[in-house]
C-alpha positions in Angstrom: 0.2 0.0 -0.3 1.2 4.0 -0.6 2.2 5.7 2.1 -0.8 8.1 3.2 0.9 10.4 6.1 4.4 11.7 6.5 5.5 12.8 10.3 7.7 15.7 10.4 9.9 15.8 12.9 12.5 18.9 13.0 15.4 18.2 15.8 18.4 19.6 16.7 20.9 18.1 19.2 18.0 16.9 21.6 18.2 13.3 21.5 17.1 12.3 24.4 13.7 13.9 23.8 13.6 13.0 20.4 13.7 9.5 21.5 10.7 9.5 23.7 9.2 11.1 20.5 9.8 8.2 18.4 8.9 5.9 21.0 5.3 7.4 20.7 5.4 7.3 16.9 6.0 3.9 16.9 3.4 3.1 19.2 0.6 4.7 16.9 -2.8 2.5 16.5 -2.5 3.2 12.5 -1.4 1.0 9.7 2.1 0.9 9.9 2.6 0.5 6.3 0.7 3.9 5.4 3.0 6.3 7.5 6.4 7.1 7.7 8.6 9.4 10.5 11.1 11.7 9.1 13.4 13.3 11.6 14.9 16.1 10.4 18.6 17.7 11.6 18.8 21.4 11.5 22.6 20.8 10.6 25.0 18.6 11.3 24.1 16.4 14.4 26.0 13.4 15.2 23.8 12.6 18.6 21.0 12.6 16.6 22.5 10.3 14.0 23.3 7.9 16.5 19.9 7.8 18.2 17.9 7.4 15.0 20.3 4.6 14.3 19.6 2.9 17.4 15.8 2.4 15.4 16.9 1.2 12.3 16.0 -2.3 11.6 11.8 -1.8 12.4 10.3 -3.0 8.9 7.2 -0.4 9.5 6.6 2.4 9.3 9.4 3.7 7.3 11.8 6.0 9.3 13.9 8.4 7.4 16.7 10.6 8.3 17.2 13.8 6.7 20.0 15.9 7.9 20.9 19.4 6.3 24.1 20.9 5.6 23.9 23.6 7.6 21.2 25.1 10.7 18.5 27.3 9.2 16.2 27.1 11.8 12.9 25.0 12.1 10.5 26.5 9.6 13.7 25.5 7.0 13.8 21.7 8.5 10.2 21.4 8.0 10.0 22.7 4.6 13.1 20.1 3.9 10.9 17.4 5.4 7.5 17.8 3.7 9.1 18.1 0.3 10.8 15.0 0.5 7.6 13.2 2.1 5.8 10.1 0.0 3.1 11.0 2.2 -0.4 13.1 0.9 -1.1 14.1 4.4 1.7 16.0 6.4 2.0 15.9 10.0 3.9 18.0 12.5 5.0 17.3 15.7 7.8 18.4 17.8 11.1 16.4 19.2 9.8 17.7 22.5 6.0 16.3 22.1 4.5 12.8 22.9 1.5 12.1 20.3 -1.2 9.9 21.6 -1.4 6.7 20.5 -4.9 7.7 18.3 -3.2 11.0 16.9 -2.8 9.7 13.2 -6.0 7.8 13.3 -7.9 11.2 14.2 -5.8 13.3 11.8 -6.9 10.9 9.0 -10.0 10.5 10.0 -10.4 14.4 9.5 -8.6 14.7 6.2 -9.1 14.0 2.7 -5.8 13.6 1.1 -7.0 15.2 -1.8 -8.6 18.1 -0.7 -6.6 21.8 0.1 -6.9 21.1 4.0 -5.3 21.8 7.3 -5.8 20.5 10.9 -4.7 21.6 14.0 -5.1 19.3 17.7 -5.1 19.6 21.2 -2.1 20.1 23.0 -2.0 19.1 26.8 0.9 21.3 28.8 0.9 19.1 32.3 1.6 21.7 35.2 2.6 21.6 38.9 0.3 22.8 41.4 2.9 26.1 41.2 4.0 26.0 37.9 7.3 28.4 37.5 6.9 31.5 35.1 8.4 29.4 31.9 6.0 26.3 32.9 3.2 28.9 32.4 4.7 30.7 29.1 4.6 27.1 27.6 1.1 26.0 28.7 -0.1 29.0 26.8 0.7 26.1 24.1 -2.4 24.8 25.0 -5.0 27.9 23.9 -3.2 28.8 20.7 -5.2 28.6 17.3 -2.4 26.6 15.2 1.1 25.3 16.5 3.5 23.0 15.0 3.7 21.0 17.8 0.2 19.3 16.6 -1.2 20.2 13.0 -1.4 18.7 9.9 -1.6 19.7 6.3 -2.2 17.8 3.0 0.7 18.0 0.8 -1.5 19.9 -1.7 -2.4 22.5 0.4 1.5 22.8 1.9 2.3 23.5 -1.9 -0.5 26.2 -2.6 0.3 27.9 0.7 4.8 27.9 -0.1 5.1 26.4 3.3 7.1 28.0 5.6 8.8 30.7 5.5 12.9 30.1 6.4 13.0 33.9 7.2 12.0 32.5 10.6 15.1 31.0 11.8 14.1 30.5 15.7 11.1 28.4 16.8 8.8 31.8 16.6 5.5 32.8 14.9 6.8 30.4 12.0 3.8 28.4 12.4 1.3 31.5 13.1 3.0 32.4 9.5 1.6 29.4 7.9 -1.5 29.8 9.5 -2.1 33.0 8.2 -0.8 32.1 4.9 -3.3 29.2 4.6 -6.0 31.7 5.8 -5.4 34.4 3.0 -5.6 31.4 0.5 -8.9 30.2 1.5 -7.3 27.1 2.7 -9.7 26.1 5.4 -8.1 25.0 9.3 -10.3 22.3 11.3 -9.7 22.3 15.1 -10.0 18.5 16.0 -9.9 17.9 20.1 -9.7 14.1 19.6 -5.9 14.8 17.9 -3.9 15.1 21.0 -0.3 15.6 21.5 0.9 16.0 24.9 3.9 18.6 25.0 5.8 18.2 28.7 7.4 21.5 30.1 11.2 21.0 29.5 13.9 22.1 32.6 14.8 24.9 31.9 18.1 26.9 32.6 18.2 30.2 34.7 17.4 33.3 33.4 15.7 31.7 30.2 13.3 34.2 29.9 15.9 36.7 28.8 17.2 34.8 26.4 13.9 34.2 25.1 13.7 38.2 24.2 15.2 37.5 21.1 12.2 36.1 19.8 10.5 38.9 19.6 12.1 40.2 16.6 10.6 37.8 14.6 6.9 39.6 15.7 8.3 42.4 13.4 8.5 40.1 10.1 5.1 38.5 11.4 3.3 41.9 11.7 4.8 43.6 8.4 3.6 40.7 6.4 0.2 40.1 8.2 -0.7 43.5 10.0 -4.3 43.0 10.3 -4.3 39.6 11.4 -1.6 40.3 13.8 -3.2 42.5 15.7 -6.4 40.4 15.9 -4.9 37.2 16.6 -1.6 37.7 18.2 -1.1 41.3 20.2 -3.5 43.8 20.2 -1.4 46.8 21.0 2.1 48.0 22.1 3.9 46.8 25.1 3.0 50.1 27.1 3.8 48.7 30.6 7.7 48.1 29.2 7.3 51.4 27.3 6.5 53.3 30.3 9.1 51.5 32.7 11.8 52.3 30.0 10.3 56.3 30.0 10.2 56.1 33.6 14.3 54.8 33.9 15.1 57.6 31.6 13.6 60.2 33.3 15.2 59.1 36.4 18.6 59.2 34.1 18.0 62.8 33.2 17.5 63.7 36.8 20.9 62.2 38.2 22.6 63.7 34.8 21.0 67.1 35.5 21.5 66.9 39.2 17.4 67.4 39.8 16.8 65.7 42.4 12.9 65.9 42.0 12.8 65.0 38.3 15.4 62.1 39.5 13.1 60.7 42.5 9.9 61.2 40.2 11.6 59.0 37.5 12.9 56.6 40.5 9.4 56.3 42.1 7.7 55.3 38.6 10.6 53.4 37.6 10.4 50.8 40.5 6.5 50.9 41.0 5.9 50.0 37.8 8.6 47.3 38.1 7.6 46.2 40.9 4.1 45.6 39.6 5.5 43.7 36.5 7.3 41.5 39.1 4.3 40.8 40.9 2.5 40.0 37.6 5.1 37.4 36.8 4.8 35.6 40.4 0.9 35.6 40.5 -0.3 32.2 40.5 3.5 30.9 40.2 6.1 29.3 42.4 7.1 31.3 45.4 10.2 29.1 45.9 13.4 31.8 47.0 15.4 30.5 43.7 11.7 31.0 41.3 11.2 34.5 43.2 15.0 35.7 42.6 15.2 35.0 39.2 11.6 36.8 38.6 13.1 39.8 40.4 16.9 39.9 38.7 15.2 39.2 35.2 12.3 41.3 35.4 15.0 44.4 35.6 16.1 43.4 32.1 13.1 41.9 30.3 11.5 45.5 29.4 14.5 47.1 27.9 15.6 43.6 25.9 12.1 43.0 24.7 11.4 46.6 23.4 15.3 46.6 21.9 14.4 43.1 20.1 11.2 44.7 18.8 12.9 47.6 17.1 15.9 45.0 16.2 13.2 43.7 14.0 11.1 46.7 12.8 14.5 48.1 11.2 16.1 44.8 10.4 12.7 44.2 8.1 11.6 47.7 7.5 8.5 48.3 9.3 6.8 50.6 12.1 6.5 48.0 14.4 6.5 50.0 18.1 
């Protein structure tokens, strides 16, 4: 029988996570002669190659390893995967995800391979009783309209839309870009709650929120391409709190350098009050362990400045008025 579904997984130097994902895909309650698993390494990756070799020997499903010559990001990796796929339905998930055993069944049951159609499933993010700020951010995947952790498209729909925009070189907004492409091409996107993928929260390094701010530059790219849909589905207004914190900090500096005490204290009071409010917002309903509290306090001093910096960096890079 011909292969009906190709599962595409981009990865890069995360062999332990990939191994768990592959185990879940090998347990699918679906005809193993009718689907293939395509692992795309986003650049040279001997660790992933070795893990993949450990699975060689299974008759079905077919497992293919497609390494890329250089690191280009998950969008490019997914394009490389689906363009080399044999199936007429392309299912996407990530290397840190665990598809339910009936995942492919549900995708196929709601997707005719000869139509222009896309699907998005249900994502479950298990959380602790008092999650960290990073856990809560990851949990937003549960309410996203369309994410690559759990979606599928017919191959002809991907060809019509052009697939992923490879300008998105980080794991950020490339899925929203594809969603907006599909919408602009009048390709229907079905929400299938029965197609379930679990997305465990990975262990994060201290201060991960600082590194995450760089992704904001790709908001500018998405806004440039689809300004109306960006404002409607992603962010309706500018980050007013961040700008207020920065403005108060600048007022404080002006008072300091001009030796104008009243201006300095007004700026300092406004900056301290707004920053305290920001810290409070991040700690609400999250872990109150000493380590987490100290991380939130310290990183909150820098996030408004870094976020706005990368937002403006993206605006300049992609030549769009995005503030």
